C-alpha angles and dihedrals in degrees: 000000000000097000134118136216112209122192128210105232135171096228140108100193143001089273120084097267115142128192110216115240094354132117131199138170122221130187118242108223094201110055119226113261117249111253091200140357128189128190110206116204101165092104111080097215107028134053114212124200118202117187134175127206135174109239123192113224134193125214109272128021123351132189118216114190121202124189134175107189113171092008131108099234114147101231095203090064100053115123126183125193139157114237129209111262117161091197093060118010100032128182093283097057111080122189136187133185105231103179148333124224134184119216110227118258092006136111090229145089138194130223119202109212127183121211127197091215144349114295145101127275134199110234130190120210116194127186144151119248136192127209092050095105130178136188134189132224133172143213113208121192115188121196121243096268093045096234099115137023140190109233120199118193118204128192123207115195121193118192116212096142097110094247136088121226112199118204092350121182107237111213115193095167096266094110091054089050092058104257093119091219118149123188120198118187137157111244107197124186111283090004130134125211127187126192142167103259101182142350120211112195130203093003106185111236138183119219111211135179118216136192126188118166096204100039105029101029138205131313090200114009094185089061095035091240114155130220108255109210122199125216141179108222116214121200112200099214140098096259088062093044094255131083099102092116142345114287106234119218117268146128114293121204108203128207133175130204116234124213091276093056095252118139112238119194110241103179142275136266136179107253115217125226107278120195121210111283090018128105140220138178137228121216113232102174144276124312112232095182098059116073123196119180116192123196135164102242097179140017113167120176120205121191114229103175132341106317093349117111143179116215125204111201130183123193117197123206121196110194133190126181113201094178123111091232134053116260138188117243123195115206114200124188127193109223095206091046092051093045091054092050094052096039104039095167089066100046117156123222090244135011112266096011090116094015093119090072094053114116112197145147138187110265131222094254092069108119100191113118119229129016127303117276108268099209092052095041127098139140088279102041141038127192138186130191120217133181118235118207120233120262090240100217117295097345119121115281113249112235112216121202122202129177132204116201117197124181114203115202133210098359118168 
């Protein structure tokens, strides 16, 4: 960093020659070496630099000048403080920050510090900086029965800040969370460093299968067969062997072990930011051995008054599981999409544009057992989860039939 720390001294030369009742500032040609520098990455949107230096002080007032030419420091975030250090500023040295001034048209500022006696002080300068960018990516390895995975989180830091940080401590929040992990890396100018930030072992996962006619579409529209998407669900909490910190968004490359222990590439997805106690899901492809056929079995319109109608709609799902193991299937239904299908004379330009005016309720002909899923439910969507039995070898596949009855109110 091209900045200088200038010290107010009562001196005229390197020899011990003092001028009585006079005060002068001199520039130090060789900058004091940083004693310590830490790059703090735990905040998602801001990178904080915290550096410590040993500053010699004279009794009386001292000027400490700080400049950041050609660097991307945010000047409004700069904080200066003297820290307790028995080796340098002991109990007898008292300091006080008197003022801070900003020279016009310069990327610099000056602190005026008073000292009770001659000595050296450990000072800490903290500031936010731009151009020190980081990104996250992950490697996920699921076991053969897809009930657990090892999740490795990598951090890539790119330094375009205009400053070099030699042997910087990288703080990603793990030390504060009790892992005791310390990462020390040189961050040269225009340099990129990548490191393994954390490894989560035996993370418990749920594999789900989801259909949604409006959002996920059809595999075969002519036969009313829906796309069936597969996901690994991640729960960022301690019961699932996560929950130490938020999971930042980033690309996830997903592998699965086969029965021989070999890792097979499954695919990749963009993992979303997942706070502690929250959950997210990773897309791992489309299932070809689960068939879901969706048809509108009933759409009955009943006039209420003038051009005002109630509409009774029934959606039928015919489901077959060709897998040799039972699975969980989530069936989602978009309420605006269904309304436009059963009331074509009142179609909206886009699903959900006027969805806030839809009045609807679940009808008695609904055959799903249990209540709708709360996390997938909203005023625009309803979802149910059902269990599909295994095929059991060569025996005939059991076809399940489920119905969703939606009553639309006061349509015109």
